[in-house]
N, C-alpha and C positions, 0 to 999 in steps of 0.2 A: 669810705666809699668816695667816688669821684664825681665832680661836677665838670661837665665839658662845655667849653665856650667855642661856638662855631662862627665862622664868617659865612653868612647866609648867601652872599653874592656868589662865592665860588665853592660853597659847601665844604670848606676845609676846616679842620680842627685848629683853633688858635691856641688854646691852653686847656690843660686838665688840672683842676684844683682838687687837692686831697686834704681831708681833715676830719670828716665825720667818721665815727667808729662803725657806723652801720648805714642803712639806707637813707638817702636824702629824699624828703617827702614834700618840701616846699621851697620855693625860690622867689625872691622879689628884688627888682632893681630899684636903686635909689633914683629919684628924679634927676639928679645931676648926671647920672650915667657913670660916675666914677667908682661906685661901690655897689655891692649887692649883699643881701642877707639870705641865709639858707636855714632850714629847720630839718631835723632828722629824727630817725627812730632811736637815736642815742640820747634823746631828750634835750639836746643842745641847739641853740641858735648861734650861728657863726656869721660874722661880718667879714667881708672880703674886699680888698682893694684891687681894682682891676689894673691900675698902673704898676703897683708892686707885685701883682699876681700872687698875693699871699693873704692868709687869714690874719686879720688885724685885731680881732676880739672874739672871745667865746663867752656866751651868756648861758649860765647853767641853772637858771631859776626853776625850770620845769622839772617835774618828777616822772613824766611819761612822754611818749613820742610827740613831737611837734608837727602838726599837720598844716599850719598856716603861718605865714609871715607877710607883713605888708607895711609899707611906708605911707605916711599921709602925703597929701598933695605937695606940700612945700618941703618935705623931707626932714622935718624937725622931730618927728616921732616915728618909732617903729613899734608895731604890735605883733605879738605871737600868740597862737592858740594851740592847745595841746590836749591829749587824752586825759590829762590830770584835771580837766574841766576848768582850767584857768586861762584867762586872757591877760597877758602882761603887756604893759606899754612901757617903752623906754624913751628917754630924751635922746635925740641924736643930733650932734652938732657937726 
């Protein structure tokens, strides 16, 4: 499935990101604004680089659909929550 990035000032599509095998259920922006994370019904968490406009990492620790992703305030940690009843935290540099 696709994630679409829009310019809200002129309501135009900037980029369409493809990578999840099914529905995207959660998105979180890194505090730096350079990257974002997404979680999907394919049970994967994906990390995206806005400058490269590409997926830079896929995290596949969950066994069921991912409903939540969030970075902590300084961006050093990423958390994901899924229907497998797990909350997983990752170090993020």
